[in-house]
Structure formats: structure tokens, C-alpha cells
ROSEPA-656323 format. One record per residue: residue number from 1; residue in one letter; z, y, x of N, C-alpha, C in turn. Coordinates in nm, 4 decimals. Atoms other than C-alpha are relative to their C-alpha. Layout:
<recs>
> num, residu, nup, nnorth, neast, caup, canorth, caeast, cup, cnorth, ceast
> NUM, A, Z, Y, X, Z, Y, X, Z, Y, X .
...
</recs>
This chain:
<recs>
> num, residu, nup, nnorth, neast, caup, canorth, caeast, cup, cnorth, ceast
> 1, M, -0.0688, -0.0474, 0.1161, 6.8743, 11.8831, 11.9442, 0.1059, -0.1001, -0.0454 .
> 2, K, -0.0948, 0.1033, 0.0394, 7.0379, 11.5494, 11.8646, 0.1197, 0.0004, 0.0943 .
> 3, K, -0.1067, -0.0017, -0.0982, 7.2380, 11.5799, 12.1846, 0.0994, 0.1123, -0.0308 .
> 4, I, -0.0856, -0.1139, 0.0339, 7.3744, 11.9217, 12.0824, 0.0786, -0.0306, -0.1273 .
> 5, A, -0.0674, 0.0360, 0.1248, 7.4589, 11.7919, 11.7338, 0.1128, -0.0986, 0.0281 .
> 6, K, -0.1038, 0.0968, -0.0350, 7.6510, 11.4994, 11.8863, 0.1160, 0.0697, 0.0707 .
> 7, I, -0.1048, -0.0718, -0.0731, 7.8413, 11.7318, 12.1197, 0.0830, 0.0839, -0.0974 .
> 8, V, -0.0708, -0.0808, 0.0991, 7.9297, 11.9636, 11.8305, 0.0873, -0.0899, -0.0884 .
> 9, L, -0.0745, 0.0935, 0.0846, 8.0362, 11.6665, 11.6155, 0.1219, -0.0550, 0.0734 .
> 10, V, -0.1122, 0.0506, -0.0797, 8.2511, 11.5198, 11.8938, 0.1039, 0.1104, 0.0191 .
> 11, S, -0.0930, -0.1122, -0.0171, 8.4050, 11.8633, 11.9566, 0.0816, 0.0245, -0.1271 .
> 12, V, -0.0686, -0.0206, 0.1278, 8.4889, 11.9049, 11.5877, 0.1027, -0.1108, -0.0228 .
> 13, V, -0.0916, 0.1125, 0.0173, 8.6461, 11.5570, 11.5762, 0.1198, 0.0142, 0.0942 .
> 14, V, -0.1084, -0.0150, -0.0970, 8.8519, 11.6236, 11.8911, 0.0929, 0.1142, -0.0413 .
> 15, V, -0.0820, -0.1151, 0.0401, 8.9699, 11.9661, 11.7716, 0.0795, -0.0335, -0.1268 .
> 16, T, -0.0685, 0.0389, 0.1236, 9.0528, 11.8325, 11.4237, 0.1100, -0.1014, 0.0303 .
> 17, G, -0.0994, 0.1008, -0.0372, 9.2327, 11.5349, 11.5769, 0.1209, 0.0624, 0.0673 .
> 18, S, -0.1150, -0.0617, -0.0661, 9.4467, 11.7579, 11.7957, 0.0815, 0.0843, -0.0979 .
> 19, F, -0.0770, -0.0721, 0.1021, 9.5400, 11.9749, 11.4967, 0.0826, -0.0972, -0.0832 .
> 20, V, -0.0711, 0.0997, 0.0791, 9.6348, 11.6656, 11.2984, 0.1155, -0.0588, 0.0808 .
> 21, A, -0.1034, 0.0592, -0.0852, 9.8302, 11.5214, 11.5913, 0.1178, 0.0947, 0.0188 .
> 22, S, -0.1088, -0.0948, -0.0219, 10.0282, 11.8413, 11.6351, 0.0594, 0.0501, -0.1309 .
> 23, A, -0.0538, -0.0440, 0.1287, 10.0937, 11.8885, 11.2624, 0.1469, -0.0400, -0.0122 .
> 24, Q, -0.1421, 0.0241, 0.0175, 10.4610, 11.9150, 11.1793, 0.0229, -0.0513, -0.1424 .
> 25, K, -0.0336, 0.0513, 0.1323, 10.5844, 11.7012, 10.8934, 0.1263, 0.0686, -0.0480 .
> 26, I, -0.1120, -0.0726, 0.0581, 10.8114, 11.9080, 10.6736, 0.0277, -0.0589, -0.1379 .
> 27, A, -0.0391, 0.0520, 0.1305, 11.0038, 11.7800, 10.3749, 0.1056, 0.0928, -0.0587 .
> 28, H, -0.1069, -0.0774, 0.0618, 11.2490, 11.9292, 10.1284, 0.0791, -0.0877, -0.0948 .
> 29, I, -0.0883, 0.0710, 0.0919, 11.5386, 11.8135, 9.9150, 0.0959, 0.1024, -0.0583 .
> 30, N, -0.1052, -0.0814, 0.0586, 11.7795, 11.9767, 9.6749, 0.1300, -0.0767, 0.0230 .
> 31, L, -0.1201, 0.0726, -0.0415, 12.0997, 11.8654, 9.8447, 0.1086, 0.0050, -0.1075 .
> 32, D, -0.0997, -0.0091, 0.1075, 12.3177, 11.9926, 9.5589, -0.0273, -0.1037, -0.1087 .
> 33, S, 0.0346, 0.0995, 0.1022, 12.1289, 11.7707, 9.3131, 0.0335, -0.1407, 0.0482 .
> 34, L, -0.0319, 0.1306, -0.0562, 12.1640, 11.4706, 9.5435, 0.1505, -0.0257, -0.0057 .
> 35, I, -0.1453, 0.0157, -0.0041, 12.5356, 11.5257, 9.5887, 0.0575, -0.0161, -0.1410 .
> 36, S, -0.0543, 0.0072, 0.1361, 12.5912, 11.5737, 9.2157, -0.0181, -0.1364, -0.0654 .
> 37, I, 0.0209, 0.1322, 0.0604, 12.4549, 11.2264, 9.1355, 0.0659, -0.1128, 0.0794 .
> 38, M, -0.0677, 0.1020, -0.0798, 12.6496, 11.0448, 9.4063, 0.1319, -0.0388, -0.0678 .
> 39, P, -0.1261, 0.0432, 0.0633, 12.9371, 10.8332, 9.2644, 0.1233, 0.0594, 0.0690 .
> 40, E, -0.1127, -0.0559, -0.0747, 13.1670, 10.9635, 9.5388, 0.0289, 0.1433, -0.0436 .
> 41, S, -0.0152, -0.1375, 0.0440, 13.1060, 11.3157, 9.4122, 0.0779, 0.0071, -0.1308 .
> 42, K, -0.0713, 0.0032, 0.1283, 13.2226, 11.2296, 9.0628, 0.1478, -0.0330, 0.0209 .
> 43, T, -0.1383, 0.0363, -0.0315, 13.5380, 11.0680, 9.2055, 0.0739, 0.1191, 0.0601 .
> 44, A, -0.0615, -0.1168, -0.0642, 13.6087, 11.3737, 9.4211, 0.0248, 0.1104, -0.1029 .
> 45, Q, -0.0165, -0.1038, 0.1023, 13.5532, 11.6105, 9.1282, 0.1172, -0.0321, -0.0920 .
> 46, Q, -0.1112, 0.0399, 0.0877, 13.7948, 11.4125, 8.9115, 0.1332, 0.0211, 0.0705 .
> 47, A, -0.1239, -0.0191, -0.0761, 14.0591, 11.4183, 9.1848, 0.0356, 0.1487, 0.0089 .
> 48, V, -0.0239, -0.1445, -0.0070, 14.0187, 11.7961, 9.2202, 0.0464, 0.0519, -0.1363 .
> 49, Q, -0.0408, -0.0426, 0.1341, 14.0444, 11.8422, 8.8421, 0.1443, -0.0438, -0.0293 .
> 50, D, -0.1370, 0.0479, 0.0197, 14.3613, 11.6292, 8.8332, 0.0993, 0.0859, 0.0777 .
> 51, Y, -0.0862, -0.0841, -0.0826, 14.5103, 11.8352, 9.1147, 0.0171, 0.1383, -0.0638 .
> 52, A, -0.0057, -0.1307, 0.0655, 14.4226, 12.1596, 8.9362, 0.0898, -0.0055, -0.1236 .
> 53, K, -0.0824, 0.0155, 0.1197, 14.5880, 12.0296, 8.6200, 0.1489, -0.0014, 0.0372 .
> 54, Q, -0.1397, 0.0029, -0.0456, 14.9111, 11.9560, 8.8112, 0.0484, 0.1402, 0.0357 .
> 55, L, -0.0373, -0.1363, -0.0390, 14.9115, 12.3067, 8.9552, 0.0160, 0.0883, -0.1232 .
> 56, E, -0.0077, -0.0792, 0.1231, 14.8450, 12.4614, 8.6133, 0.1270, -0.0320, -0.0779 .
> 57, E, -0.1228, 0.0394, 0.0697, 15.1327, 12.2635, 8.4615, 0.1213, 0.0654, 0.0655 .
> 58, Q, -0.1119, -0.0624, -0.0707, 15.3688, 12.3950, 8.7292, 0.0040, 0.1503, -0.0289 .
> 59, V, 0.0055, -0.1436, 0.0311, 15.2518, 12.7538, 8.6685, 0.0501, 0.0238, -0.1419 .
> 60, T, -0.0432, -0.0143, 0.1396, 15.3029, 12.7091, 8.2942, 0.1511, -0.0148, -0.0130 .
> 61, M, -0.1464, 0.0182, 0.0031, 15.6577, 12.5790, 8.3489, 0.0707, 0.1239, 0.0545 .
> 62, M, -0.0621, -0.1177, -0.0600, 15.7391, 12.8752, 8.5727, -0.0136, 0.1215, -0.0928 .
> 63, Q, 0.0196, -0.1106, 0.0941, 15.5894, 13.1217, 8.3214, 0.0945, -0.0127, -0.1195 .
> 64, T, -0.0901, 0.0246, 0.1130, 15.7905, 12.9624, 8.0407, 0.1436, 0.0351, 0.0379 .
> 65, E, -0.1349, -0.0319, -0.0478, 16.1099, 12.9878, 8.2447, 0.0189, 0.1516, 0.0089 .
> 66, L, -0.0084, -0.1457, -0.0132, 16.0387, 13.3540, 8.3219, 0.0081, 0.0664, -0.1371 .
> 67, K, 0.0014, -0.0587, 0.1338, 15.9619, 13.4354, 7.9582, 0.1330, -0.0245, -0.0714 .
> 68, T, -0.1281, 0.0333, 0.0638, 16.2756, 13.2564, 7.8335, 0.1112, 0.0885, 0.0555 .
> 69, K, -0.1043, -0.0822, -0.0616, 16.4971, 13.4403, 8.0808, -0.0179, 0.1485, -0.0332 .
> 70, Y, 0.0269, -0.1398, 0.0343, 16.3267, 13.7733, 8.0066, 0.0402, 0.0279, -0.1454 .
> 71, D, -0.0360, -0.0170, 0.1407, 16.3661, 13.7281, 7.6306, 0.1525, 0.0025, -0.0164 .
> 72, D, -0.1454, 0.0040, 0.0036, 16.7342, 13.6382, 7.6813, 0.0579, 0.1316, 0.0532 .
> 73, Y, -0.0439, -0.1272, -0.0586, 16.7775, 13.9456, 7.9009, -0.0206, 0.1137, -0.0995 .
> 74, Q, 0.0303, -0.1061, 0.0975, 16.6097, 14.1699, 7.6417, 0.0997, -0.0018, -0.1167 .
> 75, A, -0.0904, 0.0122, 0.1143, 16.8332, 14.0358, 7.3633, 0.1430, 0.0418, 0.0342 .
> 76, K, -0.1404, -0.0234, -0.0366, 17.1586, 14.0791, 7.5576, 0.0223, 0.1226, 0.0878 .
> 77, M, -0.0145, -0.1046, -0.1011, 17.0920, 14.3751, 7.7878, 0.0877, 0.1164, -0.0443 .
> 78, K, -0.0810, -0.1128, 0.0467, 17.2641, 14.6375, 7.5678, 0.1499, -0.0287, 0.0122 .
> 79, D, -0.1420, 0.0367, -0.0057, 17.5901, 14.4440, 7.5774, 0.0459, -0.0374, 0.1404 .
> 80, M, -0.0339, 0.0420, -0.1366, 17.5786, 14.3639, 7.9516, 0.0603, 0.1152, 0.0787 .
> 81, P, -0.0487, -0.1017, -0.0944, 17.7868, 14.5489, 8.2057, -0.1117, 0.0308, 0.1013 .
> 82, E, 0.1040, -0.0468, -0.0931, 17.5747, 14.7431, 8.4567, -0.0232, -0.0976, 0.1144 .
> 83, V, 0.0121, 0.0906, -0.1128, 17.6431, 14.5006, 8.7428, -0.0685, -0.1307, -0.0419 .
> 84, V, 0.0638, 0.1230, 0.0495, 17.5400, 14.1968, 8.5321, -0.1477, 0.0267, -0.0296 .
> 85, R, 0.1382, -0.0360, 0.0314, 17.2280, 14.3771, 8.4082, -0.0828, 0.0117, 0.1291 .
> 86, A, 0.0702, -0.0140, -0.1282, 17.1289, 14.4654, 8.7667, -0.0257, -0.1374, 0.0625 .
> 87, S, 0.0159, 0.1356, -0.0540, 17.1858, 14.1041, 8.8714, -0.1093, -0.0762, -0.0742 .
> 88, K, 0.1035, 0.0683, 0.0805, 16.9702, 13.9736, 8.5837, -0.1382, 0.0567, 0.0302 .
> 89, E, 0.1292, -0.0617, -0.0326, 16.6929, 14.2232, 8.6647, -0.0500, -0.0490, 0.1368 .
> 90, K, 0.0383, 0.0524, -0.1324, 16.6970, 14.1116, 9.0278, -0.0456, -0.1444, -0.0124 .
> 91, E, 0.0383, 0.1397, 0.0214, 16.6842, 13.7478, 8.9156, -0.1398, -0.0097, -0.0630 .
> 92, L, 0.1320, -0.0003, 0.0645, 16.3852, 13.8241, 8.6890, -0.1097, 0.0428, 0.0975 .
> 93, N, 0.0985, -0.0451, -0.0995, 16.2053, 14.0133, 8.9657, -0.0273, -0.1081, 0.1037 .
> 94, D, 0.0164, 0.1087, -0.0976, 16.2682, 13.7302, 9.2120, -0.0811, -0.1154, -0.0588 .
> 95, L, 0.0731, 0.1085, 0.0670, 16.1435, 13.4719, 8.9619, -0.1477, 0.0372, -0.0179 .
> 96, N, 0.1388, -0.0470, 0.0137, 15.8333, 13.6810, 8.8936, -0.0725, -0.0046, 0.1343 .
> 97, Q, 0.0612, 0.0039, -0.1335, 15.7672, 13.7113, 9.2681, -0.0293, -0.1436, 0.0425 .
> 98, R, 0.0232, 0.1416, -0.0322, 15.8073, 13.3340, 9.3140, -0.1205, -0.0533, -0.0759 .
> 99, L, 0.1155, 0.0417, 0.0807, 15.5572, 13.2802, 9.0319, -0.1303, 0.0506, 0.0618 .
> 100, Q, 0.1207, -0.0563, -0.0622, 15.3041, 13.5137, 9.1940, -0.0314, -0.0688, 0.1327 .
> 101, D, 0.0201, 0.0686, -0.1280, 15.3551, 13.3525, 9.5353, -0.0537, -0.1412, -0.0221 .
> 102, F, 0.0463, 0.1362, 0.0297, 15.3123, 13.0072, 9.3849, -0.1459, 0.0010, -0.0452 .
> 103, Q, 0.1387, -0.0065, 0.0472, 14.9907, 13.1100, 9.2088, -0.0968, 0.0224, 0.1165 .
> 104, Q, 0.0857, -0.0246, -0.1168, 14.8445, 13.2434, 9.5347, -0.0104, -0.1251, 0.0869 .
> 105, Q, 0.0001, 0.1213, -0.0823, 14.9472, 12.9331, 9.7290, -0.0756, -0.1121, -0.0703 .
> 106, A, 0.0704, 0.1030, 0.0767, 14.8161, 12.7079, 9.4503, -0.1513, 0.0190, 0.0103 .
> 107, Q, 0.1433, -0.0274, -0.0122, 14.4756, 12.8782, 9.4685, -0.0506, -0.0436, 0.1375 .
> 108, T, 0.0372, 0.0398, -0.1360, 14.4627, 12.8279, 9.8450, -0.0015, -0.1516, 0.0136 .
> 109, D, -0.0088, 0.1464, -0.0075, 14.5737, 12.4650, 9.8146, -0.1127, -0.0671, -0.0781 .
> 110, Y, 0.1088, 0.0540, 0.0826, 14.3190, 12.3998, 9.5395, -0.1329, 0.0051, 0.0771 .
> 111, Q, 0.1241, -0.0142, -0.0761, 14.0338, 12.5330, 9.7540, -0.0038, -0.0971, 0.1178 .
> 112, K, -0.0055, 0.0930, -0.1133, 14.1487, 12.3271, 10.0537, -0.0199, -0.1431, -0.0472 .
> 113, K, 0.0129, 0.1359, 0.0549, 14.1816, 12.0109, 9.8438, -0.1454, -0.0266, -0.0402 .
> 114, S, 0.1398, 0.0140, 0.0415, 13.8346, 12.0671, 9.6981, -0.0910, -0.0199, 0.1216 .
> 115, A, 0.0812, 0.0112, -0.1219, 13.6845, 12.1170, 10.0447, 0.0239, -0.1335, 0.0700 .
> 116, D, -0.0334, 0.1268, -0.0656, 13.8677, 11.8140, 10.1876, -0.0640, -0.1193, -0.0706 .
> 117, L, 0.0578, 0.1113, 0.0756, 13.7436, 11.5867, 9.9092, -0.1526, 0.0041, -0.0023 .
> 118, S, 0.1465, -0.0137, 0.0020, 13.3872, 11.7228, 9.9173, -0.0637, -0.0319, 0.1351 .
> 119, K, 0.0549, 0.0169, -0.1349, 13.3426, 11.6960, 10.2934, -0.0574, -0.1400, 0.0252 .
> 120, P, 0.0579, 0.1323, -0.0267, 13.2980, 11.3143, 10.3154, -0.1258, -0.0282, -0.0837 .
> 121, V, 0.1172, 0.0187, 0.0854, 13.0496, 11.3227, 10.0256, -0.1205, 0.0703, 0.0628 .
> 122, Y, 0.1068, -0.0755, -0.0651, 12.8445, 11.5927, 10.1980, -0.0462, -0.0704, 0.1281 .
> 123, E, 0.0351, 0.0667, -0.1255, 12.8585, 11.4084, 10.5312, -0.0816, -0.1265, -0.0248 .
> 124, K, 0.0760, 0.1211, 0.0333, 12.7366, 11.0858, 10.3695, -0.1430, 0.0363, -0.0418 .
> 125, A, 0.1325, -0.0442, 0.0433, 12.4472, 11.2689, 10.2024, -0.0817, 0.0492, 0.1198 .
> 126, K, 0.0684, -0.0551, -0.1180, 12.3613, 11.4489, 10.5284, -0.0469, -0.1127, 0.0925 .
> 127, K, 0.0396, 0.1134, -0.0841, 12.3573, 11.1202, 10.7243, -0.1204, -0.0724, -0.0605 .
> 128, A, 0.1133, 0.0656, 0.0665, 12.1227, 10.9690, 10.4654, -0.1265, 0.0834, 0.0160 .
> 129, V, 0.1156, -0.0886, -0.0191, 11.8918, 11.2727, 10.4877, -0.0512, -0.0125, 0.1432 .
> 130, D, 0.0391, 0.0130, -0.1410, 11.8922, 11.2498, 10.8688, -0.0729, -0.1326, 0.0239 .
> 131, A, 0.0608, 0.1317, -0.0201, 11.8114, 10.8775, 10.8575, -0.1395, -0.0061, -0.0615 .
> 132, V, 0.1313, 0.0009, 0.0663, 11.5267, 10.9215, 10.6078, -0.0982, 0.0878, 0.0770 .
> 133, A, 0.0866, -0.0895, -0.0768, 11.3871, 11.2126, 10.8113, -0.0511, -0.0687, 0.1264 .
> 134, K, 0.0403, 0.0700, -0.1222, 11.3842, 11.0059, 11.1299, -0.0933, -0.1164, -0.0307 .
> 135, E, 0.0823, 0.1154, 0.0365, 11.2416, 10.6967, 10.9586, -0.1418, 0.0405, -0.0413 .
> 136, N, 0.1298, -0.0450, 0.0499, 10.9565, 10.9003, 10.8087, -0.0639, 0.1067, 0.0875 .
> 137, S, 0.0537, -0.0922, -0.1004, 10.8927, 11.1184, 11.1157, -0.0100, 0.1443, -0.0487 .
> 138, F, -0.0022, -0.1403, 0.0401, 10.9799, 11.4457, 10.9440, 0.0602, 0.0805, 0.1137 .
> 139, K, -0.0514, -0.0877, -0.1039, 11.0305, 11.7262, 11.1923, 0.1088, 0.0907, -0.0562 .
> 140, Y, -0.0945, -0.0894, 0.0647, 11.2167, 11.9482, 10.9451, 0.0222, -0.0449, -0.1434 .
> 141, V, -0.0310, 0.0206, 0.1410, 11.3930, 11.8997, 10.6122, 0.0715, 0.1258, -0.0471 .
> 142, L, -0.0568, -0.1217, 0.0563, 11.4675, 12.2069, 10.4044, 0.0821, -0.0344, -0.1235 .
> 143, D, -0.0827, 0.0161, 0.1193, 11.7450, 12.2234, 10.1471, -0.0422, 0.1077, -0.0986 .
> 144, T, 0.0500, -0.0981, 0.0964, 11.5890, 12.3904, 9.8434, 0.1121, 0.0651, -0.0795 .
> 145, S, -0.1106, -0.0633, 0.0724, 11.9313, 12.4617, 9.6920, 0.0569, 0.1182, 0.0774 .
> 146, T, -0.0530, -0.1100, -0.0814, 12.0225, 12.6911, 9.9835, -0.1069, 0.0708, 0.0810 .
> 147, G, 0.1056, -0.0580, -0.0825, 11.6955, 12.7553, 10.1669, 0.0245, -0.0190, 0.1486 .
> 148, L, -0.0323, 0.0218, -0.1408, 11.8435, 12.6281, 10.4934, -0.0662, -0.1263, 0.0534 .
> 149, V, 0.0479, 0.1200, -0.0669, 11.7080, 12.3798, 10.7444, 0.1208, -0.0920, 0.0167 .
> 150, I, -0.1137, 0.0913, -0.0137, 11.9345, 12.0739, 10.7205, -0.0285, -0.1117, 0.0998 .
> 151, Y, 0.0346, 0.0968, -0.1041, 11.7477, 11.8560, 10.9680, -0.1127, 0.0601, 0.0825 .
> 152, N, 0.1103, -0.0384, -0.0878, 11.5342, 11.9410, 11.2688, 0.0062, -0.0842, 0.1265 .
> 153, E, 0.0095, 0.0755, -0.1248, 11.4139, 11.7616, 11.5776, 0.0487, 0.0880, 0.1146 .
> 154, P, -0.0486, -0.0793, -0.1129, 11.6106, 11.8845, 11.8802, -0.1098, 0.0292, 0.1027 .
> 155, A, 0.1081, -0.0186, -0.0972, 11.2957, 11.8451, 12.0902, -0.0860, 0.1212, -0.0328 .
> 156, D, 0.0810, -0.1144, 0.0407, 11.1363, 12.1311, 11.8940, 0.0650, 0.1337, 0.0335 .
> 157, D, -0.0690, -0.1231, -0.0371, 11.3872, 12.3865, 12.0268, -0.0754, 0.0649, 0.1160 .
> 158, I, 0.0822, -0.0685, -0.1008, 11.1869, 12.6426, 12.2241, 0.0772, 0.1075, 0.0758 .
> 159, I, -0.0780, -0.1054, -0.0644, 11.4737, 12.8496, 12.3611, -0.0329, 0.0140, 0.1491 .
> 160, G, 0.0334, -0.0067, -0.1429, 11.3880, 12.7596, 12.7225, -0.1297, 0.0750, 0.0249 .
> 161, L, 0.1288, -0.0687, -0.0137, 11.0298, 12.8768, 12.6787, 0.0128, 0.1490, -0.0307 .
> 162, V, -0.0176, -0.1400, 0.0363, 11.1389, 13.2002, 12.5115, 0.0791, 0.0739, 0.1071 .
> 163, I, -0.0758, -0.0609, -0.1098, 11.3955, 13.2697, 12.7848, -0.0938, 0.0317, 0.1166 .
> 164, K, 0.0960, -0.0206, -0.1086, 11.1179, 13.2271, 13.0400, -0.0942, 0.1154, -0.0343 .
> 165, K, 0.0929, -0.1051, 0.0436, 10.8844, 13.4523, 12.8377, 0.0658, 0.1370, 0.0087 .
> 166, L, -0.0720, -0.1276, -0.0049, 11.1505, 13.7245, 12.8196, 0.0432, 0.0388, 0.1410 .
> 167, G, -0.0371, -0.0287, -0.1382, 11.2176, 13.6982, 13.1913, 0.1500, 0.0024, 0.0225 .
> 168, I, -0.1454, 0.0065, -0.0163, 11.5864, 13.6239, 13.1478, 0.0301, -0.0972, 0.1129 .
> 169, S, -0.0303, 0.0838, -0.1162, 11.7442, 13.4802, 13.4604, 0.0556, -0.1353, -0.0440 .
> 170, P, -0.0464, 0.1340, 0.0354, 11.8114, 13.1050, 13.4540, 0.1524, -0.0148, 0.0030 .
> 171, G, -0.1453, 0.0089, -0.0089, 12.1784, 13.1688, 13.5393, 0.0714, 0.0539, -0.1234 .
> 172, A, -0.0618, -0.0561, 0.1202, 12.2392, 13.3499, 13.2092, 0.0394, -0.1125, -0.0947 .
> 173, T, -0.0465, 0.1006, 0.0962, 12.4356, 13.1545, 12.9494, -0.0609, 0.0328, -0.1354 .
> 174, P, 0.0630, -0.0302, 0.1285, 12.2155, 13.1363, 12.6409, 0.0907, -0.0366, -0.1171 .
> 175, V, -0.0655, 0.0336, 0.1254, 12.3553, 13.1394, 12.2892, -0.1000, -0.0848, -0.0765 .
> 176, V, 0.0914, 0.0948, 0.0621, 12.2009, 12.8349, 12.1245, 0.0409, -0.0220, -0.1446 .
> 177, P, -0.0363, 0.0265, 0.1395, 12.1829, 12.8046, 11.7458, 0.0210, -0.1487, -0.0208 .
> 178, T, -0.0276, 0.1388, 0.0350, 12.3357, 12.4857, 11.6141, 0.0020, -0.0120, -0.1503 .
> 179, T, -0.0074, 0.0227, 0.1432, 12.3382, 12.3316, 11.2717, 0.1314, -0.0702, -0.0294 .
> 180, P, -0.1286, 0.0607, 0.0304, 12.7004, 12.2789, 11.1657, -0.0043, -0.0742, -0.1318 .
> 181, K, -0.0074, 0.0810, 0.1207, 12.8173, 12.0713, 10.8699, -0.0546, 0.0710, -0.1228 .
> 182, G, 0.0511, -0.0727, 0.1153, 12.7212, 12.3481, 10.6259, -0.1502, 0.0163, 0.0015 .
> 183, G, 0.1448, -0.0052, -0.0081, 12.3617, 12.3436, 10.7491, -0.0538, 0.1328, 0.0491 .
> 184, A, 0.0505, -0.1292, -0.0424, 12.3343, 12.7142, 10.8367, 0.0063, 0.0103, 0.1512 .
> 185, S, -0.0005, -0.0171, -0.1445, 12.2408, 12.8028, 11.1921, 0.1033, 0.1047, 0.0365 .
> 186, Q, -0.0996, -0.0933, -0.0494, 12.5240, 12.9702, 11.3788, -0.0085, -0.0018, 0.1524 .
> 187, P, 0.0055, -0.0003, -0.1455, 12.5231, 13.0866, 11.7395, 0.1269, -0.0583, 0.0604 .
> 188, T, -0.1126, 0.0526, -0.0754, 12.7419, 12.8939, 11.9785, -0.0370, 0.0028, 0.1459 .
> 189, K, 0.0288, 0.0017, -0.1449, 12.7738, 12.9077, 12.3545, -0.0286, -0.1398, 0.0449 .
> 190, K, 0.0380, 0.1325, -0.0532, 12.6067, 12.6229, 12.5359, 0.0622, -0.0188, 0.1351 .
</recs>
């Protein structure tokens, strides 16, 4: 009886040990919160706000110019010859179109500037997350602000095993998910 108890005890210890050994360490972080407290983030935000202010000032100047010219046109239009009135209307329409074009371009430029200034901050945060994950043997790190995996061990990729299970020929070019700078998995050709 003692022999059976020892065998059962050893079996339980071995099975428990193998479950513990194969356990995956998973961690999480709110990457948005981390980035928001980084000094580089505050500097980038200020630069973006300054840029937006410059663009807004230019739009305001253009709107003021348009309004001044329109008011002048309204006040004098009854006394203008037809050809002058048509010329002023064309000038006002052109100025209005330039204003609209500038506003669209300013929005695009603002978004690009914001992305350009945010990218190094995100990359620095991501490198720190990767380093901490490796140092602490985490297999996966989840970003709780987006719900995405922002770090994973490449060795845990099971695509080869799944291809074999599905019976796909080895010559087929698999689409392998990668984790780009944004953290979301996207298919790319390998």
C-alpha cells in the first residue's frame, strides 16, 4: 500500500511539475497610460499644439481677408460695372477655394506631424516593454488600452504545426502574422 501511495505521490509531483514548467507567463500594461506619463510625450504634445496654433492663425488670417474683401464687394457691388463685378466674384470664389484647400491640407499636415512626433515616443515605450518582458520571462504582454498583444515570444508561433495538421504542402507560401509598430497583427508574406 505504501508503495502505491509513493507512486501516486511521485506521479502527482511529476504531472504538477510539468504543468508548472509549461505555464506561460502573461503580463499586461496600459500602454496609453505609460506613454502619457513619459516626458517625451509631453514635449511631443506641446510641439503638436504649437503647430496647430500656427495653422489656425493662418486660417484666421485667410478668413479675415475673405470677409474683408466680401464686405467691400457687398458695399460697392451696385456701383460696379458688370465686368468688374464678375472679376471680384471670381476673386472671392478663388480666395474661398484657396481657404478650403488650405484647411484640408492643414488637417493632413497636422495629422502627419502628430504621428511623426508620437512615433519615437511609442517606439521607446515598446522597447522598454520588450526588455522588461524578456528580463522577466513573460511569454506575452497584452496592452489593456487596446486589447492587443504587444509582445510575444517568436518561438511560440505554431504556424508550422498547423500547416502540417491541415496537410498544406510545404512549398506553399504561408501568410505569417507579424506585429507591426501599432501592435496589431497583420498578415504579411514570408
